[in-house]
C-alpha positions as CSV (number, residue, x, y, z in Angstrom):
1,M,68.6,-17.6,-52.2
2,A,66.3,-19.3,-49.9
3,R,66.0,-18.0,-46.7
4,T,66.1,-21.0,-44.0
5,G,65.4,-18.8,-40.6
6,K,66.1,-15.8,-38.3
7,T,70.1,-16.3,-38.7
8,D,70.2,-16.2,-42.2
9,R,72.1,-13.1,-42.5
10,T,70.7,-10.2,-45.0
11,A,73.1,-9.7,-48.2
12,A,73.0,-5.9,-47.8
13,S,74.1,-5.4,-44.3
14,G,75.6,-8.7,-43.2
15,K,73.2,-9.1,-40.3
16,T,70.6,-11.3,-39.1
17,V,66.9,-10.8,-37.7
18,D,67.5,-11.1,-34.5
19,D,70.5,-8.6,-34.7
20,L,68.0,-6.0,-36.6
21,I,65.3,-7.0,-33.9
22,V,67.7,-5.8,-30.8
23,E,68.7,-2.5,-32.8
24,M,64.6,-2.0,-32.9
25,E,64.0,-2.3,-29.2
26,P,64.6,0.7,-27.6
27,V,66.8,0.6,-24.5
28,P,66.5,3.0,-21.5
29,P,69.7,5.1,-20.4
30,G,71.6,2.9,-17.9
31,G,71.4,-0.2,-20.7
32,R,69.2,-2.5,-19.1
33,P,65.7,-3.5,-20.1
34,P,63.1,-2.7,-17.5
35,S,62.7,-5.4,-15.3
36,P,58.6,-6.5,-15.0
37,P,56.7,-5.0,-12.3
38,A,56.6,-6.9,-8.7
39,L,53.9,-8.7,-7.8
40,P,52.2,-7.2,-4.7
41,P,52.5,-9.9,-1.7
42,A,50.6,-13.1,-1.4
43,S,47.8,-11.7,1.4
44,G,47.9,-13.3,4.5
45,P,45.4,-14.3,6.9
46,S,43.3,-11.8,7.3
47,R,43.3,-9.8,10.9
48,F,39.6,-9.3,11.4
49,P,38.0,-12.1,10.6
50,F,35.0,-11.8,13.3
51,L,34.3,-8.2,11.5
52,Q,34.3,-10.0,8.4
53,R,31.8,-12.3,9.6
54,L,29.4,-9.7,11.0
55,L,29.4,-7.6,8.4
56,A,28.6,-10.9,5.7
57,L,26.3,-11.7,8.5
58,V,24.4,-8.1,8.8
59,L,23.9,-7.6,5.0
60,V,22.0,-11.3,4.9
61,A,19.9,-10.2,7.4
62,A,19.6,-6.7,6.0
63,G,18.9,-8.4,2.5
64,F,15.9,-10.8,4.3
65,G,14.4,-8.2,6.0
66,A,13.9,-6.0,2.6
67,G,12.7,-9.3,1.4
68,W,10.3,-9.9,4.2
69,M,9.2,-5.9,4.3
70,A,8.3,-5.9,0.1
71,A,6.8,-9.2,0.4
72,G,4.3,-7.7,3.3
73,L,3.6,-4.3,0.7
74,R,3.2,-6.4,-2.1
75,A,0.2,-8.6,0.1
76,S,-1.2,-5.6,1.3
77,L,-1.6,-4.3,-2.5
78,T,-3.3,-7.3,-3.8
79,E,-6.0,-7.9,-1.0
80,K,-9.4,-7.1,-2.1
81,Q,-10.8,-3.7,-2.5
82,P,-14.4,-2.3,-1.1
83,A,-17.1,-2.7,-4.0
84,G,-16.1,-1.2,-7.5
85,G,-12.7,-2.2,-7.2
86,R,-12.0,1.4,-6.3
87,G,-13.6,2.0,-2.9
88,E,-16.6,3.3,-4.4
89,S,-19.7,3.4,-3.3
90,R,-23.5,3.8,-5.1
91,Q,-23.2,7.1,-3.7
92,D,-20.0,8.2,-5.3
93,L,-20.9,6.5,-8.8
94,L,-24.5,8.7,-9.0
95,A,-22.6,11.7,-8.0
96,D,-20.2,11.6,-11.2
97,G,-22.7,11.1,-13.8
98,W,-23.4,7.1,-13.5
99,V,-26.6,5.7,-14.4
100,E,-28.0,2.3,-12.6
101,S,-29.4,0.4,-15.7
102,D,-29.5,-2.8,-13.9
103,Q,-29.6,-3.7,-10.4
104,G,-26.4,-2.8,-8.9
105,V,-25.0,-2.8,-12.8
106,F,-24.1,1.3,-14.0
107,T,-23.6,3.1,-17.1
108,R,-22.7,6.4,-18.1
109,R,-20.8,7.6,-21.3
110,C,-16.7,7.8,-21.2
111,Q,-15.5,11.0,-19.2
112,G,-12.2,11.8,-18.0
113,I,-9.6,8.9,-18.5
114,C,-11.1,7.2,-21.7
115,R,-9.1,5.6,-24.6
116,K,-11.5,7.0,-27.3
117,P,-10.5,5.7,-30.5
118,R,-10.7,7.4,-33.5
119,L,-12.1,6.9,-36.9
120,Y,-10.7,7.7,-40.2
121,G,-13.1,8.0,-43.4
122,G,-16.9,8.9,-42.2
123,G,-18.7,7.3,-39.5
124,L,-19.7,7.8,-35.5
125,I,-17.2,6.2,-32.5
126,D,-18.4,6.3,-29.1
127,V,-17.3,4.9,-25.7
128,M,-19.6,3.6,-22.4
129,E,-18.6,2.2,-19.0
130,V,-19.8,-0.1,-17.0
131,A,-19.3,-0.6,-13.6
132,C,-20.3,-3.9,-12.0
133,L,-19.9,-2.7,-8.4
134,E,-23.0,-4.7,-6.6
135,R,-23.0,-7.8,-8.5
136,P,-21.1,-9.6,-11.1
137,C,-22.7,-8.2,-14.4
138,G,-22.4,-11.6,-16.4
139,D,-23.3,-11.3,-20.1
140,I,-23.6,-7.7,-21.0
141,Q,-26.0,-6.5,-24.2
142,A,-26.3,-3.2,-25.1
143,T,-28.6,-1.8,-27.9
144,F,-28.0,1.8,-29.6
145,A,-29.7,3.5,-31.5
146,V,-27.7,5.5,-34.3
147,L,-29.2,8.9,-34.9
148,D,-28.6,11.1,-37.8
149,G,-28.4,14.7,-37.6
150,Q,-32.3,15.4,-37.1
151,G,-32.5,12.7,-34.4
152,Q,-34.0,9.9,-36.9
153,E,-32.7,6.6,-36.2
154,V,-30.4,5.5,-39.3
155,D,-29.0,2.3,-37.5
156,K,-28.7,0.2,-34.8
157,V,-25.5,-1.2,-32.9
158,V,-25.4,-4.1,-30.3
159,E,-22.3,-4.1,-28.3
160,S,-21.3,-7.5,-25.8
161,R,-19.0,-8.0,-23.2
162,V,-18.4,-10.5,-20.0
163,G,-18.0,-8.6,-16.9
164,R,-17.1,-9.8,-13.2
165,Q,-18.1,-8.1,-9.4
166,G,-16.1,-5.0,-9.1
167,E,-14.8,-4.5,-13.0
168,R,-15.1,-1.4,-14.8
169,L,-15.6,-2.5,-18.5
170,Q,-15.0,0.0,-21.7
171,L,-18.0,-0.5,-24.6
172,V,-16.8,0.8,-27.5
173,I,-19.6,1.6,-29.7
174,E,-19.1,2.5,-33.5
175,S,-21.1,3.0,-37.1
176,P,-19.7,3.0,-40.1
177,K,-22.8,5.3,-41.3
178,P,-21.8,8.6,-42.6
179,E,-24.9,10.6,-41.3
180,A,-24.3,9.3,-37.9
181,R,-24.1,12.2,-35.4
182,R,-24.8,10.5,-32.1
183,F,-26.1,7.3,-29.8
184,A,-28.8,6.5,-28.1
185,L,-29.1,3.4,-25.6
186,V,-32.1,1.9,-26.3
187,D,-31.9,-1.4,-23.6
188,F,-29.0,-2.8,-21.7
189,R,-29.0,-6.3,-20.2
190,A,-26.6,-8.0,-17.6
191,K,-27.8,-11.5,-17.0
192,A,-25.7,-13.1,-14.5
193,R,-25.9,-16.3,-12.8
194,V,-24.8,-16.7,-9.0
195,E,-24.8,-20.5,-7.5
């Protein structure tokens, strides 16, 4: 027998599907289903429109003031610092172990905060710092002798970079020779053309 809808009666009980659904729904004590919760009343006109507008104006002004202060702070941080980019002078660099390798250009082996790479499989690696304090470095070319344990030269390494005034650079010197023990600076040139 084919079913045609909710009003068909079941053969076993003689009830319709609607009757079964009503039986399964819980009925609270008192016999009536609960009514849906009442909605809060619609909000009427505000009692303090002047204070709301004043608050909005204060918040906008505070945002504008915070933005103004942040822009001023950013501008002061981006102002050009004195020579060397860090407020350094010739005396400061010389006191920290720097050597003037060319006019206004200072060099030293990397000390302190230095990102010296690791080299696996033999060879030697070192880092030299260059500070373009008083002039642009321009084209930097540094030639290093690679020395073995007895101080004999086994290779030469040439490193090149370009540097601007106030910039501090790191030259990574690397030799794949397994007998290499240290580097010695042979020649340093910093050629810049200023117009």
